[in-house]
N, C-alpha and C positions, 0 to 999 in steps of 0.2 A: 910615653906612659898612657895607660888607658884613661879615658875621660871620666869613667864611673868607677867607684870602688867595686872590688870584686863582689861583695855582698849585694850591692845595689844591682849589679848586672844579673846576678843569679835570680834575684827576686823579680826583676823586669822580665827575664827570660821565662820564668814560671807563669807569670801573668799572660805572656804572649801564647805560651803553649796551652793555657786553659781558656783561650778565647777572649782574654781581656778582663776577667773578673774572678775574685776568689776571696775567701775569708783569711784572716791572719793565721788561724789554726791550720788551715789547709796548706798555706804557703810554708809555714814553719816546718810541718811534717815533710813536705816535699823537698825542701832545700837543706834540711838538717841544721837549722838555726833556731835558737830560742826565740820566743815571742817578742822579747824586748828588742833583740837585734833586728828582727823583721820590722817591728814598729818603727825603729829609728831609720832604717833604710827607706821605708814607705814615706816617712815624713820628709826625707831628703828628696825623693822622687816627686812628692807633692809640691815642694817648693819650686821644683823645676817645671811644674805644669804638666808632668807626664802622667801622674795618677791622681785620683781624687777618691775621697771616702764617700760611699753611698750611704743613704739613710738607714738607720738601724734602730731597734728598740731594745733598750737595756733590759737584760733579764730574759729576753725571749730568743735572740739569735746573736752570733758573733759579729764583730765589725766586718764589713765587706768593703773591699777596695776594687776599683775599676780603672782601666786605662782611659785616659781622656782621648779626644779625637787626635790631639797632637801626639799623645803617647803612642797611638796606633801608627802614626806616620813616621816617627823617628825611632821608635823602639827597635825595629829590626837592624837598623844601621848601628845602634849603640851596642847591641849584643854581638854583632858581627856574624861570622860564619858558624859560630858555635851554638846557633839557636837550638839545634837538636841536642846540644849538650855533649861534653867530652865523655868518653867511655869511663875514664877514671875519675870523673867528677872534678878534674882540675880545669881552671879557666884556660881557654884558648888565647893564644897571643893576639893582642890587639895592635892597632896601628901605633907607630912611634910618635912621641911628642916632637913636633917640628923644631922646638927650641933647644932640644937636647944637643949638647956638644958645642954650642956656640959660646959658651962661657957666661958666667955671671958678671955683671948685672944687666946683661943685654935684655931689652924689651922691644917688641915690635913697635914701630912708630904709631901704629893704629891697631888696637886689639881686633883679632879676627873672631868672627862668631864661631862658637863651637859647632862641631858637625851636627850634634843633636838639636841645635836651636834653629836650624833652617826651617823657614816657614812659620815660626812662632811669632806671636805678638810681641810688641816692645816690652810689655810688662812681664811676659813669660820669659823672654830672653834675659831680662835683668835678673829674674829669679834664678835662671840657669847659670848665669855668670857668677852669682854669689856661691853657687854650689861647687865650682871648680877653682881650686886654690891657685893663685899665681897668674891667672889669665889677665885680669884687668886692673889689679891693684885695688886699693880701698874704694868702695863706692862713694859717690857724692852723697851729701846729706839728704838731698831731695829723694834719693833712692831709699834711704831709710824711712822717710815719710811714706813712700809708696808701699814699702814692705808692711808698715803698720796698718795702712789702709786695707791692704789685702788680708791681713790677719783679722782685722775687725770684720771685714765683709764675710770672710769664711766663718768666723764665730757666729755672726748674725744668721748666716744661712743654716749653720748647724743647729742653732737654737730654734730657728723657724721650723726646720724639718722635724725636730724633736717635739716642738709644741703641737704641730699638726698631728703628728703620730699619737701623742698622748691624748689630744682632744678627740681623735678618732675613737680611741678606746673609751673615752668618757661619754660618748653620745648615748643617750637613753631616750627611746621613743615611747610615748604613752598615747594610746588611742582610746576614745571614750564612745560608748554606744548606750542606747536605752533612752536617753533624753538629749535632745539637741540643745546646744548652747544658745541661750537667749530665748528659750521656748516659754510659751504661756501654757500652763497646764491646769485643767480642772481637777478638783479633788477626786472626783469619780474616775477621771482618766489616769490619775496617779496610782490608783489601786492596782496592784499586780505588776507595776513597773519594776524592772530590774536594771540597775545601773551597773555597767561593766567597764572596767579599765583593763586594757591589754598592754602589758609592759614588755618592751623589747630592749635588752641591753642594760638592765638594772638588776638590783638585788630585790626580787619580789618579796622575800621573807622580811625585808625591812619596811615594807609599805605601811603607811599610816594614812587613814581616811578621816577627814574632818567635815562636819556639816556646820556651816556658819561659824567655823573656828573651834568647834568642839568635837572630840572623838565620838564615833558612832559605834553601835553594837550590831551584831548580826553579819559582819563582813565574812565572806567566804573566799578561799583561795583555791584555784584549780590551775596547776602548772604556772603559766605566766599571766593568768587572769585573776583579777580582783573583782568579786561579784558582791553587790549589795542590794537586797530587796528593799525598795524604798518604802518606808512606813507612811502612815498618815501624817501630813505636815500642815502647819498653820498657813493661812493665807498670807501672801507677801513674797518678797524676793528671798531666794536661797542660793547658796554657793556650796558645792561639794568639791573638796580638793583632795588630791592624792600625792603624797610625798614618797619618793623612792630613792634609796642610796644608789649612786653610780658605782661602776666597777672598782675604781681606785679611790676617788675622793669626790666630794660634792654631792648635791641632791638635785634630782629632777622632780618637777612639779607639774601636774595637770589639773585643770579645774573646769567645771561646767556650772554655768549660772542659769537659773530658771526662776519663774514666778508662778506661784500657786494662786489661782484666781477662781473662786467659786461663786462670785457675786454677779448676777445677771446685770447687763447694762441698763441704766435708767434712761428712759425716753420721756422727755417732756413734750407731751402732745395730748390734748383733751381727748378723753375716751368718747365723750358725747359733745358734739358741737351745738351751738345755738341754731335754731331752725333757719334755713336758708330758702331763698326763692327757688321755685321749681325750674326756672329756665335760666339760672345764672351760674357762672363758674364757681368752683369751691377751691379755696387755698388751704392746704394742710401744711402748717408751718410749726416748727418746734426746735428742740435741741437734743443732742445726744453726745456721748463721749466721742471725741475726734477719732476717726478711723474705724468706728464700729460699722459693720455691714448692716445696712438698713434697707428693707424692702417693704414698700407700701403697695398693697394690691399686687399687681404683676409688674411693678416698676421698681428698679434699683435706684436708690436716692443717694446723692453725693453727701457725705458727712465729714469731709476732710477738715472743714473749719469748725465742726462741732455744732453747727446749725444747719437746718435743711428747710426746703420749701418745695412743695409739689402742688401744681395747679391742675385740677380736674375740670374739663370743659363743662361738665354739668354735674349735679348732685348724683352720687353713686346709687345704684339700685339695690341697696342693702348694706350690711356691715362691710367695712374695708379692713382686711387683715393686715396687721403690722407685725413684722418680724425683725428684731434687732439681735445681731450676733457679734460678740466680741472675739478677740484673737484667741482666747482660751476655749472658745466654743460655747460659752454660756449664752443663752438666748432669752429674750423677753418677747412674749407674744400676746397680742390683744387685738380686739376689733375696735375700729373707730366707727361711730354712728353719726351720720350727717342727716338729721331729720329735715323734712320739708316743713316750712312754715305753713301749716294748714290754715286756710282762711276762716274767718269767723262764720259759723254755720248755724242757722236755725231753720229747720225744715220739717216736712211732713211726708209720711209714707203714702204712695199712690200706686194702686194695682194697675195692671194693664187694662182690666175691664173698666176700672173707674176712669182712666184717661180716655177710654173709648166712649164713656157715658157723658153726654153733654152736661147734665146737671151737676154731676160730681166734679167734672173737670172745671166747670165754672166756679164751684165753691172753692176750689184750690186757687184759681186765678184771683178770686176775691181776697183770699189771705195775702196773696202777693201784692195786690193793689192797695191793701190797707197797711202795708208795711210791716206785717207780722212775721213773715218768713222771707228768707233770701235764698232758699234751696228747695228743690223738689226731689224726693227719692222715688224714682220710677222703676217698677219691676221689669227686669229683663228676662229672668227665668224664675218662676215661683215655686211654691212648695209641692205642686203637682208635677213639676218638671216641664211645665208649659212655657214656651217662649211667646210673649204677647205680640211681638212685632214680626214683620217679614224678615226672614234670615236666609243667608246663603250658606250657613254652616251645614255641611253635607250630612253629618250624623243627625242633626236636628230634623232635617227633611226626611231621612230614612225612618227615623223613629216616630214620626208624626207629632213632634213636639211643637212645631210652629203653628200658632193660631192666627197670625196676621191681623191682629186687632188694630194696629196702628203702624205708621211708618216711623221708624226710629229717628232718622235724620230730620224729618219734618217736626217731630215732637221736640227734639233738642233745639232746633232753630226757633220754634215758637217760644219756648221757655227762655232761651237766651234773649230773645227780643223783649221779653218782659223783665229782663234784668236779673234773672236768678240763675244759679248754677244747677246742673242736673247730675244727680247721683244715681248711677245704675246699679240696682241690687240684683245679685245673682245667688239664688239658693243652690249651693254647689252639690252636696252629696245626698241630700234628701231628694230623691228623684224617682218617683214611681213610674213615670213615662219611660225613662231609659231602662229601668229595671225590667219592665214588661218586655221591652224590645230585646234586651240581652237574653232573657230566659227563653223567649220564642226562638232565638237564633242559636241557642246552645252555648252562649257565652256567660256561663255562670261565674267565671272569675271576675266579671265586671261588678258583681254585687256582693255585699256582706251576707254571710250565710249562717244558718244554724249549724251546730256541730255535726249534724247528719247530712249536710250539704244542701238543705233547702234554702231558698231566699228568705232573708229575715223579714218577717211580716210587719215589723214596726214602721209606722209612717207610710205603709203601703209599698215600701221598698227603699232600701238605703244602698247607694252605690259604693263601690270599693275605692276609697281614697288612695289606695296603694296601686291601683291599676293605671298604667300609662295612657291607655285610650280614654278612660273616664276623665283623667286629669286634663288631657289635651282638649277634650270636648268643652270643658268649662273655660279653658284658656282661649279657645277659639271664639266663644261667645263674647268674652271680655275684649279680645282684640278687634272684633267687628264693631263693638260699641265705641271703642277708642277711635277707630277710623271714622265713625259717624260724628265724632265731636263731643262725646260724653266727657264730663269734668272729673267724675269719680267712679271708681268701681268699689262697691261695698259687698263683701262676701258674707253670706249667711249659711248656717248649718255647716260651718267650717269646723267639723268635729266628728267624732264617732257617735253611734247611737248610745243613749243612756243604758245602764244596766251592767250586769256582771260580764266581764270579758270572756269568762269561761263558757258562757252561753253563746258565743259568737265565733265564727270562723272567717278570718280576713285573708283571702287568697294572696299568697306572696309575702305575707308578713309572718315572721317566725315567733311571734308572741312578745310579751312585755308591753311597755307603754308605747302606744302608737302616736303619741303627740309629736315626736320628731318628724314623722311622715307628713303630718298636717303643716308643720312649720316649713318643711322643704317645699311644699306646694306654694305657700305664701312667698317664699324666697324667689321661686321661679316666676310667679306672677308679678312680683314687684319689679324684677329686672326688666320684664317686658313692658310694664306700664310706665316705669320711670323713663324709659326711652321714648315712649309716646307722649310724655309729659301729662300723665293722667294721675290724679291722686288715688290713694289706695288705702282702704280700711277693712276692718273685720268686725262683725257682730259676734258677741260672746255672751255666755250665760252670766247672770248677775252673781252667781256663786263662784264663778271661775277665778275671781281674785285670790281666793285662798283654798278652793276645792276644784281646781281645773282638771285634776287628774281623773275626775269622774267621767269627763267627756273628752279627754285628750286635748284640752285647751291650756297650753302653757303660756300664760299672758306675757311673762318676761321675754321668752324666746320669740313669741309672735311679734312683740313690739319692735324687734330688730328689723322687721321686714314690712312694716306698714306705717302709714303716716298718722293714722289714728285708730283707736280702739273704741268700739261702740258697745258698751255693756248694757244688756237688757235688764234694767233694775226696776221693772214694773212692781209696784207695791203689792199687787194681787198675787204675785208668784212666791212671796216669802212666807215661810212658816212663822207661827207666833213665837215671839221671844228671840228672833234673829237679831243679832247685834244689840240685844237688850231692849228691843222695841216690842212692846206687849202685843199690839195688834197692827202689824205693818200695813195692811190694806186700808185700815182706818186712820193711819198716821203717815200719810204720804211724805210729808216733810222729813220726819225723823228717819224713816227707813231709807229714803233717797239719799239723804246726807250721809248716813252711816255707811251704806254700801259703796257710795262713790269715794268716800274717804279711804276705803280699802284699796280701790283701784289706784288712787293717787299714791298710796304707799308702795304698791308693787311697781308702779311705773316711775317712781321718783328717780331723777337723774337721767331719764331716757329722752326727755323732750318730746315724747309721743303724746299727741293730743288725745284727750278723752272727750268723746261726743256721745253722751248717753242716750239710749232709747227711753223715753218717758211715756207714761200711760195716759191715753185719752179714750178709754173705753171702760165699761162697767162690767163687774162680775158679781161678787157678793155684796159689794158696797157701790152705791151709785156715785159716778164721777161726773162732776160738772166743772164750771170755771174755777172754783176755789181749790179743788183737788189738783187740777192741772197746774194752776199757778203756784201751788205749794211746792210741787216738784221742781219747777223752774227756779223758784227762789232758793230752794235747798242747794241746787247745783251752783247757783251764783254765789251763795255764801261760802262755798269752797273755792271760789275763783274760776269755776267752770261756766263759761258763758255760751257754750255750744250745746245743742241738743237736737234730737229728732223725735217727733211725736208719732206714736203708733195708734192707729185705729183701723182694724181690718175692714170696716165698712166705709172708711174714708169720709167720715162725717165729723169734722173737728169742731171743738168748742172755741169759737173765735174769741169770746169774752175772756177766756182764761189765758190767752196768748198776748203778751205785752206788745205794744206797737213800738218798734225799734228802727224802722227803715223808711219812714215817710220822707 
């Protein structure tokens, strides 16, 4: 008798003719059997290890069955020579049962393996044995356990395949753009930002967006994109989430977390340091939020620990820019001022001609020997543009500025031997000598002009503080003096001419307040002189504390680039009633104290020294020892112990000058 039931063989033959795989419906139609009969036969073939059910998705496609490797090997022998099928649809005769005719209850002493089981595993052969009645008798109990294990494994495999398939359908991908997760955002940077969620594999119509757990308005949908223009948000951490229903069941969620930060980082560092020595290193140390990017000058400073320290080999030649930037892009910017500790100074003005005059020079030496002064202000270039000493500055030689009244290095050495400091005064932009030379050579852009292009007649000629050649000329004179050993450079006429700007033409300047140009010159000079370890000061009008715009003298801005300011507070120069003083020239104490108090107010917090010019000459009121001493006392009562006396004739009132240096 055949080893397989006729229906089983027909179904096996159909699978073989179809290349080994088909759906139940396809088989049923081909073999003219109902689906239930086909299903029962397939179950029998599956127990024999000949076929196996492939993965399928309920509701989408029919169950699909395929021959196993063993099915491909034994299948042809099981269906015999009728693989192509009988013409009438009847089954072809198969091989006879070897036991037929031998009588019941004969059994072979050892069961022979069925033909179709050749080459199968032991487990598959046991399953095949159970499918053929009468071959081996009742299976042992352990075979029952094996059958249960096989069933369990098949069930687990089927469940696993189904689980994977269902999960594949449940996958929903959501991508976010517009704001990076974990970003730090400034409020200004948030304006105009659009947050976009792109959904792949979910129900976009079900999407719900939440900001910090609350629904948001203004959400827009475009196909599979959820778009939200981000409104103005409070500072702090925020999270935006999007929930989308999956295809069958469950919810997919995406979130982006960010922090809105509009607060600039705080930097604990003094804006103005206490005065330091001219030739010593400077340590800039402070604290800032950890991780903030910090740059001091041109150096990047490590802030990982929240504290920082930067050592400069010498005091900087001007304000040091500090820029701190946090992760959101907020920045804090300011300048650090490191002033030089200007030495105590009491001195007198000395012209080049006076130093060349034996009697006048000796009178100055007498003040030194009496201990009344510890500094001498010696003219390097005066109000006529004349340079009193021999100079190697080329433009001074070409313009005829050099008078060669004294040797600068010898004068400095002599005064140093007397134990005093030497302050070199340079009258910068009031320069009739250079003006005449420029006009003669057609270099009118070197001078300040009238609106119609003529040199300004005031002071005999005022040079253009905006012209690079004029500026370099004055810097060259200062550099030569520094090389000769000068202690200070004190600039005078560091301003524009008095009067209405509309009546002046400054070549290269586009109008407006020219005080920044003056300040820029002082910054350039300070950088050069600091490197040479030379102190640096500027003489200014007495009214410049609160009316500096009249002559382009911005005292606050100037103080960033000089070691001291020397206001000319001569009592004779004030109008009646200034600062509430009825007769300033006759009240030297009152006007000196009132005007210097204004400079202290403007310079408060800068640590820039105030070294006033005081009057030792007579105009409408005769000045003697009392008037000179009154001015010195007025300054001292404000805590200002430094001063310079001015007398154009260099004839000083010794009795009015206190003895301080014996």
